[in-house]
PyMOL Python script that loads the backbone (N, CA, C, O; Angstrom):
from pymol import cmd

cmd.read_pdbstr("""\
ATOM      1  N   MET A   1     107.214  89.754 107.034  1.00  0.00           N
ATOM      2  CA  MET A   1     106.924  89.219 105.946  1.00  0.00           C
ATOM      3  C   MET A   1     108.312  89.295 105.285  1.00  0.00           C
ATOM      4  O   MET A   1     108.949  90.288 104.934  1.00  0.00           O
ATOM      5  N   ASN A   2     108.655  87.801 105.197  1.00  0.00           N
ATOM      6  CA  ASN A   2     110.148  87.621 104.192  1.00  0.00           C
ATOM      7  C   ASN A   2     110.215  87.940 103.086  1.00  0.00           C
ATOM      8  O   ASN A   2     109.535  87.244 102.331  1.00  0.00           O
ATOM      9  N   VAL A   3     110.824  88.813 102.590  1.00  0.00           N
ATOM     10  CA  VAL A   3     110.917  88.945 100.709  1.00  0.00           C
ATOM     11  C   VAL A   3     111.645  88.166 100.306  1.00  0.00           C
ATOM     12  O   VAL A   3     112.425  87.522 101.008  1.00  0.00           O
ATOM     13  N   ASP A   4     111.517  88.072  99.007  1.00  0.00           N
ATOM     14  CA  ASP A   4     112.451  87.131  97.682  1.00  0.00           C
ATOM     15  C   ASP A   4     113.463  88.313  97.315  1.00  0.00           C
ATOM     16  O   ASP A   4     113.290  89.192  96.470  1.00  0.00           O
ATOM     17  N   THR A   5     114.415  88.146  98.044  1.00  0.00           N
ATOM     18  CA  THR A   5     115.324  89.319  97.983  1.00  0.00           C
ATOM     19  C   THR A   5     116.291  88.943  96.362  1.00  0.00           C
ATOM     20  O   THR A   5     116.686  89.929  95.741  1.00  0.00           O
ATOM     21  N   ILE A   6     116.529  87.879  95.928  1.00  0.00           N
ATOM     22  CA  ILE A   6     117.170  87.372  94.665  1.00  0.00           C
ATOM     23  C   ILE A   6     116.021  87.897  93.570  1.00  0.00           C
ATOM     24  O   ILE A   6     116.557  88.481  92.628  1.00  0.00           O
ATOM     25  N   SER A   7     114.798  87.837  93.490  1.00  0.00           N
ATOM     26  CA  SER A   7     113.942  88.207  92.419  1.00  0.00           C
ATOM     27  C   SER A   7     113.949  90.017  92.546  1.00  0.00           C
ATOM     28  O   SER A   7     113.738  90.663  91.520  1.00  0.00           O
ATOM     29  N   LEU A   8     114.175  90.649  93.712  1.00  0.00           N
ATOM     30  CA  LEU A   8     114.245  91.829  93.806  1.00  0.00           C
ATOM     31  C   LEU A   8     115.283  92.401  93.186  1.00  0.00           C
ATOM     32  O   LEU A   8     115.175  93.340  92.397  1.00  0.00           O
ATOM     33  N   ALA A   9     116.235  91.911  93.486  1.00  0.00           N
ATOM     34  CA  ALA A   9     117.438  92.442  93.144  1.00  0.00           C
ATOM     35  C   ALA A   9     117.618  92.066  91.466  1.00  0.00           C
ATOM     36  O   ALA A   9     118.162  92.882  90.722  1.00  0.00           O
ATOM     37  N   ASN A  10     117.207  91.009  91.054  1.00  0.00           N
ATOM     38  CA  ASN A  10     117.395  91.072  89.429  1.00  0.00           C
ATOM     39  C   ASN A  10     116.341  92.053  88.991  1.00  0.00           C
ATOM     40  O   ASN A  10     116.554  92.706  87.970  1.00  0.00           O
ATOM     41  N   TYR A  11     115.165  92.226  89.701  1.00  0.00           N
ATOM     42  CA  TYR A  11     114.000  93.557  89.293  1.00  0.00           C
ATOM     43  C   TYR A  11     115.293  94.352  89.025  1.00  0.00           C
ATOM     44  O   TYR A  11     115.790  94.598  87.925  1.00  0.00           O
ATOM     45  N   ALA A  12     115.822  94.771  90.468  1.00  0.00           N
ATOM     46  CA  ALA A  12     116.599  95.983  90.062  1.00  0.00           C
ATOM     47  C   ALA A  12     117.818  95.929  88.990  1.00  0.00           C
ATOM     48  O   ALA A  12     118.362  96.924  88.511  1.00  0.00           O
ATOM     49  N   VAL A  13     118.075  94.861  88.766  1.00  0.00           N
ATOM     50  CA  VAL A  13     119.074  95.310  87.283  1.00  0.00           C
ATOM     51  C   VAL A  13     118.028  95.618  85.981  1.00  0.00           C
ATOM     52  O   VAL A  13     118.213  96.351  85.009  1.00  0.00           O
ATOM     53  N   LYS A  14     117.011  94.888  86.288  1.00  0.00           N
ATOM     54  CA  LYS A  14     116.450  95.379  84.990  1.00  0.00           C
ATOM     55  C   LYS A  14     116.192  96.257  84.784  1.00  0.00           C
ATOM     56  O   LYS A  14     116.522  96.629  83.658  1.00  0.00           O
ATOM     57  N   ALA A  15     115.210  97.546  85.907  1.00  0.00           N
ATOM     58  CA  ALA A  15     114.962  98.818  86.247  1.00  0.00           C
ATOM     59  C   ALA A  15     116.022  99.764  86.084  1.00  0.00           C
ATOM     60  O   ALA A  15     115.868 100.907  85.654  1.00  0.00           O
ATOM     61  N   ALA A  16     117.429  99.093  86.550  1.00  0.00           N
ATOM     62  CA  ALA A  16     118.632 100.000  86.344  1.00  0.00           C
ATOM     63  C   ALA A  16     118.851 100.246  84.633  1.00  0.00           C
ATOM     64  O   ALA A  16     118.943 101.400  84.213  1.00  0.00           O
ATOM     65  N   LYS A  17     118.904  99.383  83.943  1.00  0.00           N
ATOM     66  CA  LYS A  17     119.179  99.254  82.306  1.00  0.00           C
ATOM     67  C   LYS A  17     117.593 100.170  81.669  1.00  0.00           C
ATOM     68  O   LYS A  17     117.612 101.106  80.869  1.00  0.00           O
ATOM     69  N   GLU A  18     116.503  99.632  82.228  1.00  0.00           N
ATOM     70  CA  GLU A  18     115.428 100.229  81.129  1.00  0.00           C
ATOM     71  C   GLU A  18     115.157 101.466  81.955  1.00  0.00           C
ATOM     72  O   GLU A  18     114.862 102.387  81.194  1.00  0.00           O
ATOM     73  N   ARG A  19     115.146 101.791  83.063  1.00  0.00           N
ATOM     74  CA  ARG A  19     114.580 103.388  83.657  1.00  0.00           C
ATOM     75  C   ARG A  19     115.780 104.165  83.684  1.00  0.00           C
ATOM     76  O   ARG A  19     115.467 105.349  83.811  1.00  0.00           O
ATOM     77  N   PHE A  20     117.175 103.993  83.610  1.00  0.00           N
ATOM     78  CA  PHE A  20     117.999 104.603  84.092  1.00  0.00           C
ATOM     79  C   PHE A  20     119.061 104.681  83.111  1.00  0.00           C
ATOM     80  O   PHE A  20     119.825 105.634  82.953  1.00  0.00           O
ATOM     81  N   GLY A  21     119.032 103.203  82.235  1.00  0.00           N
ATOM     82  CA  GLY A  21     120.160 103.093  81.494  1.00  0.00           C
ATOM     83  C   GLY A  21     121.621 103.142  81.647  1.00  0.00           C
ATOM     84  O   GLY A  21     122.616 103.493  81.015  1.00  0.00           O
ATOM     85  N   LEU A  22     121.261 102.581  82.882  1.00  0.00           N
ATOM     86  CA  LEU A  22     122.834 101.749  84.150  1.00  0.00           C
ATOM     87  C   LEU A  22     123.069 100.400  83.711  1.00  0.00           C
ATOM     88  O   LEU A  22     122.033  99.801  83.421  1.00  0.00           O
ATOM     89  N   THR A  23     123.978  99.851  83.601  1.00  0.00           N
ATOM     90  CA  THR A  23     124.245  98.425  83.788  1.00  0.00           C
ATOM     91  C   THR A  23     124.700  97.824  85.537  1.00  0.00           C
ATOM     92  O   THR A  23     125.814  97.978  86.036  1.00  0.00           O
ATOM     93  N   LEU A  24     123.840  97.329  86.028  1.00  0.00           N
ATOM     94  CA  LEU A  24     124.219  96.848  87.054  1.00  0.00           C
ATOM     95  C   LEU A  24     124.489  94.799  86.725  1.00  0.00           C
ATOM     96  O   LEU A  24     123.874  94.134  85.892  1.00  0.00           O
ATOM     97  N   ASP A  25     125.309  94.415  87.456  1.00  0.00           N
ATOM     98  CA  ASP A  25     125.664  92.832  87.082  1.00  0.00           C
ATOM     99  C   ASP A  25     126.393  92.316  88.419  1.00  0.00           C
ATOM    100  O   ASP A  25     127.390  91.601  88.326  1.00  0.00           O
ATOM    101  N   PHE A  26     125.883  92.686  89.630  1.00  0.00           N
ATOM    102  CA  PHE A  26     125.895  92.101  90.783  1.00  0.00           C
ATOM    103  C   PHE A  26     127.727  92.028  91.219  1.00  0.00           C
ATOM    104  O   PHE A  26     128.128  91.247  92.081  1.00  0.00           O
ATOM    105  N   SER A  27     128.532  92.837  90.566  1.00  0.00           N
ATOM    106  CA  SER A  27     129.828  92.902  90.662  1.00  0.00           C
ATOM    107  C   SER A  27     130.397  94.136  91.175  1.00  0.00           C
ATOM    108  O   SER A  27     129.897  95.176  90.747  1.00  0.00           O
ATOM    109  N   GLU A  28     131.453  94.228  92.105  1.00  0.00           N
ATOM    110  CA  GLU A  28     132.296  95.234  92.544  1.00  0.00           C
ATOM    111  C   GLU A  28     132.684  96.427  91.877  1.00  0.00           C
ATOM    112  O   GLU A  28     132.967  97.541  92.317  1.00  0.00           O
ATOM    113  N   LEU A  29     132.625  95.829  90.382  1.00  0.00           N
ATOM    114  CA  LEU A  29     132.877  97.020  89.487  1.00  0.00           C
ATOM    115  C   LEU A  29     131.974  98.242  88.952  1.00  0.00           C
ATOM    116  O   LEU A  29     132.255  99.317  88.422  1.00  0.00           O
ATOM    117  N   THR A  30     130.397  97.420  89.431  1.00  0.00           N
ATOM    118  CA  THR A  30     129.350  98.451  89.092  1.00  0.00           C
ATOM    119  C   THR A  30     128.470  99.302  89.815  1.00  0.00           C
ATOM    120  O   THR A  30     127.418  99.913  89.628  1.00  0.00           O
ATOM    121  N   LEU A  31     129.296  99.110  90.700  1.00  0.00           N
ATOM    122  CA  LEU A  31     129.261  99.985  92.173  1.00  0.00           C
ATOM    123  C   LEU A  31     128.602 101.314  91.935  1.00  0.00           C
ATOM    124  O   LEU A  31     127.464 101.686  92.225  1.00  0.00           O
ATOM    125  N   PRO A  32     129.824 102.089  91.197  1.00  0.00           N
ATOM    126  CA  PRO A  32     129.852 103.116  90.799  1.00  0.00           C
ATOM    127  C   PRO A  32     128.164 103.693  89.976  1.00  0.00           C
ATOM    128  O   PRO A  32     127.637 104.754  90.311  1.00  0.00           O
ATOM    129  N   ASN A  33     127.670 102.932  89.111  1.00  0.00           N
ATOM    130  CA  ASN A  33     126.471 102.535  88.925  1.00  0.00           C
ATOM    131  C   ASN A  33     125.552 102.951  89.465  1.00  0.00           C
ATOM    132  O   ASN A  33     124.865 103.950  89.255  1.00  0.00           O
ATOM    133  N   PHE A  34     125.497 101.928  90.431  1.00  0.00           N
ATOM    134  CA  PHE A  34     124.586 101.841  91.460  1.00  0.00           C
ATOM    135  C   PHE A  34     124.403 102.748  92.447  1.00  0.00           C
ATOM    136  O   PHE A  34     123.289 102.840  92.962  1.00  0.00           O
ATOM    137  N   GLU A  35     125.614 103.676  92.928  1.00  0.00           N
ATOM    138  CA  GLU A  35     125.637 104.909  93.401  1.00  0.00           C
ATOM    139  C   GLU A  35     124.592 105.953  92.581  1.00  0.00           C
ATOM    140  O   GLU A  35     123.627 106.580  93.019  1.00  0.00           O
ATOM    141  N   ASN A  36     125.177 105.892  91.176  1.00  0.00           N
ATOM    142  CA  ASN A  36     124.248 106.861  90.316  1.00  0.00           C
ATOM    143  C   ASN A  36     123.019 106.702  90.576  1.00  0.00           C
ATOM    144  O   ASN A  36     122.277 107.646  90.847  1.00  0.00           O
ATOM    145  N   LEU A  37     122.748 105.817  90.540  1.00  0.00           N
ATOM    146  CA  LEU A  37     121.292 105.194  90.641  1.00  0.00           C
ATOM    147  C   LEU A  37     120.530 105.521  91.851  1.00  0.00           C
ATOM    148  O   LEU A  37     119.323 105.724  91.986  1.00  0.00           O
ATOM    149  N   LEU A  38     121.461 105.527  92.677  1.00  0.00           N
ATOM    150  CA  LEU A  38     120.372 105.889  94.111  1.00  0.00           C
ATOM    151  C   LEU A  38     120.408 107.456  94.356  1.00  0.00           C
ATOM    152  O   LEU A  38     119.564 108.053  95.025  1.00  0.00           O
ATOM    153  N   VAL A  39     121.676 108.141  93.623  1.00  0.00           N
ATOM    154  CA  VAL A  39     121.135 109.611  93.259  1.00  0.00           C
ATOM    155  C   VAL A  39     119.909 109.499  92.356  1.00  0.00           C
ATOM    156  O   VAL A  39     118.864 109.881  92.882  1.00  0.00           O
ATOM    157  N   LEU A  40     119.847 109.163  91.415  1.00  0.00           N
ATOM    158  CA  LEU A  40     118.389 109.564  90.618  1.00  0.00           C
ATOM    159  C   LEU A  40     117.209 108.948  91.255  1.00  0.00           C
ATOM    160  O   LEU A  40     116.128 109.529  91.155  1.00  0.00           O
ATOM    161  N   ALA A  41     117.298 107.856  91.886  1.00  0.00           N
ATOM    162  CA  ALA A  41     115.868 107.385  92.602  1.00  0.00           C
ATOM    163  C   ALA A  41     115.909 108.505  93.710  1.00  0.00           C
ATOM    164  O   ALA A  41     114.762 108.950  93.762  1.00  0.00           O
ATOM    165  N   THR A  42     116.514 109.006  94.401  1.00  0.00           N
ATOM    166  CA  THR A  42     116.685 110.067  95.557  1.00  0.00           C
ATOM    167  C   THR A  42     115.910 111.170  95.114  1.00  0.00           C
ATOM    168  O   THR A  42     115.141 111.752  95.879  1.00  0.00           O
ATOM    169  N   LYS A  43     116.120 111.622  93.470  1.00  0.00           N
ATOM    170  CA  LYS A  43     116.054 112.566  93.343  1.00  0.00           C
ATOM    171  C   LYS A  43     114.405 112.530  92.506  1.00  0.00           C
ATOM    172  O   LYS A  43     113.691 113.531  92.456  1.00  0.00           O
ATOM    173  N   HIS A  44     113.948 110.949  91.790  1.00  0.00           N
ATOM    174  CA  HIS A  44     112.671 110.711  91.926  1.00  0.00           C
ATOM    175  C   HIS A  44     111.782 111.023  92.833  1.00  0.00           C
ATOM    176  O   HIS A  44     110.713 111.597  92.626  1.00  0.00           O
ATOM    177  N   ILE A  45     112.282 110.587  94.032  1.00  0.00           N
ATOM    178  CA  ILE A  45     111.195 110.636  95.576  1.00  0.00           C
ATOM    179  C   ILE A  45     111.344 111.813  95.809  1.00  0.00           C
ATOM    180  O   ILE A  45     110.366 112.265  96.405  1.00  0.00           O
ATOM    181  N   ASP A  46     112.062 112.483  95.633  1.00  0.00           N
ATOM    182  CA  ASP A  46     112.012 114.438  95.916  1.00  0.00           C
ATOM    183  C   ASP A  46     111.013 114.723  95.029  1.00  0.00           C
ATOM    184  O   ASP A  46     110.277 115.475  95.668  1.00  0.00           O
ATOM    185  N   ASP A  47     110.539 114.574  93.932  1.00  0.00           N
ATOM    186  CA  ASP A  47     109.868 114.810  92.866  1.00  0.00           C
ATOM    187  C   ASP A  47     108.739 114.377  93.315  1.00  0.00           C
ATOM    188  O   ASP A  47     107.927 115.292  93.176  1.00  0.00           O
ATOM    189  N   TYR A  48     108.149 113.281  93.877  1.00  0.00           N
ATOM    190  CA  TYR A  48     107.039 112.808  94.276  1.00  0.00           C
ATOM    191  C   TYR A  48     106.540 113.600  95.288  1.00  0.00           C
ATOM    192  O   TYR A  48     105.370 113.972  95.377  1.00  0.00           O
ATOM    193  N   LYS A  49     107.793 113.951  96.350  1.00  0.00           N
ATOM    194  CA  LYS A  49     107.287 114.502  97.510  1.00  0.00           C
ATOM    195  C   LYS A  49     106.750 115.900  97.330  1.00  0.00           C
ATOM    196  O   LYS A  49     105.849 116.340  98.043  1.00  0.00           O
ATOM    197  N   SER A  50     107.562 116.876  95.956  1.00  0.00           N
ATOM    198  CA  SER A  50     107.006 118.229  95.878  1.00  0.00           C
ATOM    199  C   SER A  50     105.731 118.326  95.220  1.00  0.00           C
ATOM    200  O   SER A  50     105.040 119.327  95.029  1.00  0.00           O
ATOM    201  N   GLU A  51     105.467 116.756  94.805  1.00  0.00           N
ATOM    202  CA  GLU A  51     104.026 117.005  93.959  1.00  0.00           C
ATOM    203  C   GLU A  51     102.910 116.309  94.833  1.00  0.00           C
ATOM    204  O   GLU A  51     101.797 116.083  94.358  1.00  0.00           O
ATOM    205  N   GLY A  52     103.365 115.867  96.568  1.00  0.00           N
ATOM    206  CA  GLY A  52     102.463 115.282  97.254  1.00  0.00           C
ATOM    207  C   GLY A  52     102.116 114.042  96.999  1.00  0.00           C
ATOM    208  O   GLY A  52     101.026 113.687  97.445  1.00  0.00           O
ATOM    209  N   LYS A  53     102.980 112.997  96.180  1.00  0.00           N
ATOM    210  CA  LYS A  53     102.565 112.270  96.148  1.00  0.00           C
ATOM    211  C   LYS A  53     103.506 110.630  96.774  1.00  0.00           C
ATOM    212  O   LYS A  53     103.460 109.445  96.442  1.00  0.00           O
ATOM    213  N   VAL A  54     104.170 111.312  97.656  1.00  0.00           N
ATOM    214  CA  VAL A  54     105.117 110.610  98.102  1.00  0.00           C
ATOM    215  C   VAL A  54     104.100 109.520  99.528  1.00  0.00           C
ATOM    216  O   VAL A  54     103.205 109.871 100.297  1.00  0.00           O
ATOM    217  N   THR A  55     104.636 108.481  99.377  1.00  0.00           N
ATOM    218  CA  THR A  55     103.803 107.378 100.273  1.00  0.00           C
ATOM    219  C   THR A  55     105.023 106.550 101.064  1.00  0.00           C
ATOM    220  O   THR A  55     106.166 106.481 100.613  1.00  0.00           O
ATOM    221  N   TYR A  56     104.659 106.031 102.119  1.00  0.00           N
ATOM    222  CA  TYR A  56     105.425 104.914 102.912  1.00  0.00           C
ATOM    223  C   TYR A  56     105.841 104.113 101.984  1.00  0.00           C
ATOM    224  O   TYR A  56     107.012 103.794 101.775  1.00  0.00           O
ATOM    225  N   LYS A  57     104.522 103.634 101.181  1.00  0.00           N
ATOM    226  CA  LYS A  57     104.759 102.360 100.647  1.00  0.00           C
ATOM    227  C   LYS A  57     105.841 102.519  98.681  1.00  0.00           C
ATOM    228  O   LYS A  57     106.381 101.678  97.963  1.00  0.00           O
ATOM    229  N   ILE A  58     105.676 103.866  98.592  1.00  0.00           N
ATOM    230  CA  ILE A  58     106.816 104.224  97.457  1.00  0.00           C
ATOM    231  C   ILE A  58     108.152 104.036  98.106  1.00  0.00           C
ATOM    232  O   ILE A  58     108.868 103.183  97.581  1.00  0.00           O
ATOM    233  N   ILE A  59     108.728 104.815  99.382  1.00  0.00           N
ATOM    234  CA  ILE A  59     110.157 104.600  99.792  1.00  0.00           C
ATOM    235  C   ILE A  59     110.173 103.626 100.219  1.00  0.00           C
ATOM    236  O   ILE A  59     111.334 103.325  99.943  1.00  0.00           O
ATOM    237  N   GLN A  60     109.649 102.512 100.899  1.00  0.00           N
ATOM    238  CA  GLN A  60     109.942 101.027 101.627  1.00  0.00           C
ATOM    239  C   GLN A  60     110.133 100.544  99.930  1.00  0.00           C
ATOM    240  O   GLN A  60     111.292 100.402  99.538  1.00  0.00           O
ATOM    241  N   ARG A  61     108.968 100.292  98.925  1.00  0.00           N
ATOM    242  CA  ARG A  61     109.549  99.690  97.887  1.00  0.00           C
ATOM    243  C   ARG A  61     110.773 100.132  97.094  1.00  0.00           C
ATOM    244  O   ARG A  61     111.478  99.309  96.509  1.00  0.00           O
ATOM    245  N   THR A  62     110.997 101.331  97.082  1.00  0.00           N
ATOM    246  CA  THR A  62     112.560 101.705  96.910  1.00  0.00           C
ATOM    247  C   THR A  62     113.553 101.109  97.583  1.00  0.00           C
ATOM    248  O   THR A  62     114.304 100.198  97.232  1.00  0.00           O
ATOM    249  N   ALA A  63     113.479 101.741  98.633  1.00  0.00           N
ATOM    250  CA  ALA A  63     114.339 100.951  99.458  1.00  0.00           C
ATOM    251  C   ALA A  63     114.973  99.579  99.192  1.00  0.00           C
ATOM    252  O   ALA A  63     116.116  99.233  98.891  1.00  0.00           O
ATOM    253  N   THR A  64     113.753  98.878  99.425  1.00  0.00           N
ATOM    254  CA  THR A  64     113.496  97.266  99.413  1.00  0.00           C
ATOM    255  C   THR A  64     114.513  96.726  98.168  1.00  0.00           C
ATOM    256  O   THR A  64     115.502  95.993  98.184  1.00  0.00           O
ATOM    257  N   VAL A  65     113.634  97.603  96.829  1.00  0.00           N
ATOM    258  CA  VAL A  65     114.823  96.931  95.724  1.00  0.00           C
ATOM    259  C   VAL A  65     116.008  97.248  95.715  1.00  0.00           C
ATOM    260  O   VAL A  65     116.680  96.222  95.816  1.00  0.00           O
ATOM    261  N   TRP A  66     116.888  98.514  95.617  1.00  0.00           N
ATOM    262  CA  TRP A  66     117.837  99.205  95.722  1.00  0.00           C
ATOM    263  C   TRP A  66     118.712  98.627  97.143  1.00  0.00           C
ATOM    264  O   TRP A  66     119.923  98.831  97.234  1.00  0.00           O
ATOM    265  N   GLY A  67     118.035  97.981  98.087  1.00  0.00           N
ATOM    266  CA  GLY A  67     118.500  97.374  99.259  1.00  0.00           C
ATOM    267  C   GLY A  67     118.877  95.911  98.997  1.00  0.00           C
ATOM    268  O   GLY A  67     119.890  95.342  99.404  1.00  0.00           O
ATOM    269  N   SER A  68     117.955  95.435  98.298  1.00  0.00           N
ATOM    270  CA  SER A  68     118.201  93.627  97.831  1.00  0.00           C
ATOM    271  C   SER A  68     119.092  93.724  97.072  1.00  0.00           C
ATOM    272  O   SER A  68     119.975  92.879  97.218  1.00  0.00           O
ATOM    273  N   TYR A  69     119.251  94.593  96.121  1.00  0.00           N
ATOM    274  CA  TYR A  69     120.605  94.598  95.007  1.00  0.00           C
ATOM    275  C   TYR A  69     121.676  94.448  95.991  1.00  0.00           C
ATOM    276  O   TYR A  69     122.339  93.441  96.241  1.00  0.00           O
ATOM    277  N   LEU A  70     121.737  95.604  96.503  1.00  0.00           N
ATOM    278  CA  LEU A  70     122.942  95.879  97.377  1.00  0.00           C
ATOM    279  C   LEU A  70     123.397  94.317  98.514  1.00  0.00           C
ATOM    280  O   LEU A  70     124.511  93.924  98.862  1.00  0.00           O
ATOM    281  N   GLY A  71     122.358  93.895  98.750  1.00  0.00           N
ATOM    282  CA  GLY A  71     122.676  92.762  99.583  1.00  0.00           C
ATOM    283  C   GLY A  71     123.023  91.619  99.310  1.00  0.00           C
ATOM    284  O   GLY A  71     123.510  90.782 100.071  1.00  0.00           O
ATOM    285  N   GLU A  72     122.620  91.475  97.432  1.00  0.00           N
ATOM    286  CA  GLU A  72     122.831  90.288  96.793  1.00  0.00           C
ATOM    287  C   GLU A  72     124.476  90.780  96.251  1.00  0.00           C
ATOM    288  O   GLU A  72     125.265  89.862  96.028  1.00  0.00           O
ATOM    289  N   VAL A  73     124.806  91.783  96.114  1.00  0.00           N
ATOM    290  CA  VAL A  73     126.247  92.130  95.594  1.00  0.00           C
ATOM    291  C   VAL A  73     127.307  91.580  96.951  1.00  0.00           C
ATOM    292  O   VAL A  73     128.181  90.713  96.936  1.00  0.00           O
ATOM    293  N   MET A  74     127.002  92.144  97.671  1.00  0.00           N
ATOM    294  CA  MET A  74     127.592  91.518  99.117  1.00  0.00           C
ATOM    295  C   MET A  74     127.812  90.045  99.238  1.00  0.00           C
ATOM    296  O   MET A  74     128.838  89.482  99.619  1.00  0.00           O
ATOM    297  N   ARG A  75     126.789  89.561  98.889  1.00  0.00           N
ATOM    298  CA  ARG A  75     126.542  88.044  99.303  1.00  0.00           C
ATOM    299  C   ARG A  75     127.743  87.518  97.932  1.00  0.00           C
ATOM    300  O   ARG A  75     128.784  86.899  98.153  1.00  0.00           O
ATOM    301  N   HIS A  76     127.220  87.987  96.448  1.00  0.00           N
ATOM    302  CA  HIS A  76     128.271  87.772  95.615  1.00  0.00           C
ATOM    303  C   HIS A  76     129.533  87.511  96.230  1.00  0.00           C
ATOM    304  O   HIS A  76     130.048  86.439  96.547  1.00  0.00           O
ATOM    305  N   GLU A  77     130.136  89.272  96.394  1.00  0.00           N
ATOM    306  CA  GLU A  77     131.354  89.073  97.275  1.00  0.00           C
ATOM    307  C   GLU A  77     131.916  88.543  97.915  1.00  0.00           C
ATOM    308  O   GLU A  77     132.945  87.958  97.579  1.00  0.00           O
ATOM    309  N   LEU A  78     131.488  88.556  98.951  1.00  0.00           N
ATOM    310  CA  LEU A  78     131.732  88.050 100.428  1.00  0.00           C
ATOM    311  C   LEU A  78     131.111  86.622 100.669  1.00  0.00           C
ATOM    312  O   LEU A  78     131.355  85.912 101.645  1.00  0.00           O
ATOM    313  N   GLY A  79     130.573  86.427 100.001  1.00  0.00           N
ATOM    314  CA  GLY A  79     129.558  85.069 100.470  1.00  0.00           C
ATOM    315  C   GLY A  79     128.623  85.099 101.686  1.00  0.00           C
ATOM    316  O   GLY A  79     128.342  86.195 102.171  1.00  0.00           O
ATOM    317  N   GLY A  80     128.169  84.079 102.164  1.00  0.00           N
ATOM    318  CA  GLY A  80     126.884  84.385 103.158  1.00  0.00           C
ATOM    319  C   GLY A  80     125.840  84.107 102.654  1.00  0.00           C
ATOM    320  O   GLY A  80     125.638  83.742 101.496  1.00  0.00           O
ATOM    321  N   GLU A  81     124.743  84.338 103.907  1.00  0.00           N
ATOM    322  CA  GLU A  81     123.473  84.830 103.281  1.00  0.00           C
ATOM    323  C   GLU A  81     122.942  85.688 104.070  1.00  0.00           C
ATOM    324  O   GLU A  81     123.525  85.971 105.117  1.00  0.00           O
ATOM    325  N   TRP A  82     121.538  86.371 103.683  1.00  0.00           N
ATOM    326  CA  TRP A  82     121.062  87.189 104.571  1.00  0.00           C
ATOM    327  C   TRP A  82     119.442  87.341 104.115  1.00  0.00           C
ATOM    328  O   TRP A  82     119.106  86.986 102.985  1.00  0.00           O
ATOM    329  N   LEU A  83     118.492  87.877 105.043  1.00  0.00           N
ATOM    330  CA  LEU A  83     117.195  87.824 104.900  1.00  0.00           C
ATOM    331  C   LEU A  83     116.717  89.043 105.237  1.00  0.00           C
ATOM    332  O   LEU A  83     117.132  89.583 106.262  1.00  0.00           O
ATOM    333  N   LEU A  84     115.694  89.709 104.355  1.00  0.00           N
ATOM    334  CA  LEU A  84     115.072  90.915 104.578  1.00  0.00           C
ATOM    335  C   LEU A  84     113.862  90.798 104.661  1.00  0.00           C
ATOM    336  O   LEU A  84     113.267  90.316 103.698  1.00  0.00           O
ATOM    337  N   THR A  85     112.952  91.307 106.132  1.00  0.00           N
ATOM    338  CA  THR A  85     111.843  90.991 106.788  1.00  0.00           C
ATOM    339  C   THR A  85     111.346  92.344 106.926  1.00  0.00           C
ATOM    340  O   THR A  85     111.771  93.027 107.858  1.00  0.00           O
ATOM    341  N   LEU A  86     110.265  92.948 105.887  1.00  0.00           N
ATOM    342  CA  LEU A  86     109.842  93.778 105.982  1.00  0.00           C
ATOM    343  C   LEU A  86     108.559  94.013 107.230  1.00  0.00           C
ATOM    344  O   LEU A  86     107.795  93.097 107.530  1.00  0.00           O
ATOM    345  N   ILE A  87     108.493  95.449 107.892  1.00  0.00           N
ATOM    346  CA  ILE A  87     107.692  95.773 108.778  1.00  0.00           C
ATOM    347  C   ILE A  87     106.484  96.340 108.465  1.00  0.00           C
ATOM    348  O   ILE A  87     106.680  97.499 108.102  1.00  0.00           O
ATOM    349  N   ASP A  88     105.069  95.983 108.437  1.00  0.00           N
ATOM    350  CA  ASP A  88     104.049  96.798 107.779  1.00  0.00           C
ATOM    351  C   ASP A  88     103.503  97.983 108.854  1.00  0.00           C
ATOM    352  O   ASP A  88     102.637  98.784 108.502  1.00  0.00           O
TER     353      ASP A  88
END
""", "prot")
cmd.dss("prot")
cmd.show_as("cartoon", "prot")
cmd.util.cbc("prot")
cmd.orient("prot")
């Protein structure tokens, strides 16, 4: 299944602001915020894991959203195209 990476990346920008109070704008300058966000997202997954609530779907969604954002940053900064295909 091919994924709309631009929509996911835009969702990542919105989620970063609403859930974590971090600004992302597809620029290299906000990569430190992105790195902080990944630490927070990992903590959330660890919390779910300790509660027995981690599923493949949660991990896949987390990786897909934040991976799409990073892919779009690279596309904005370096140009080119990319495609994300999920395997069920």
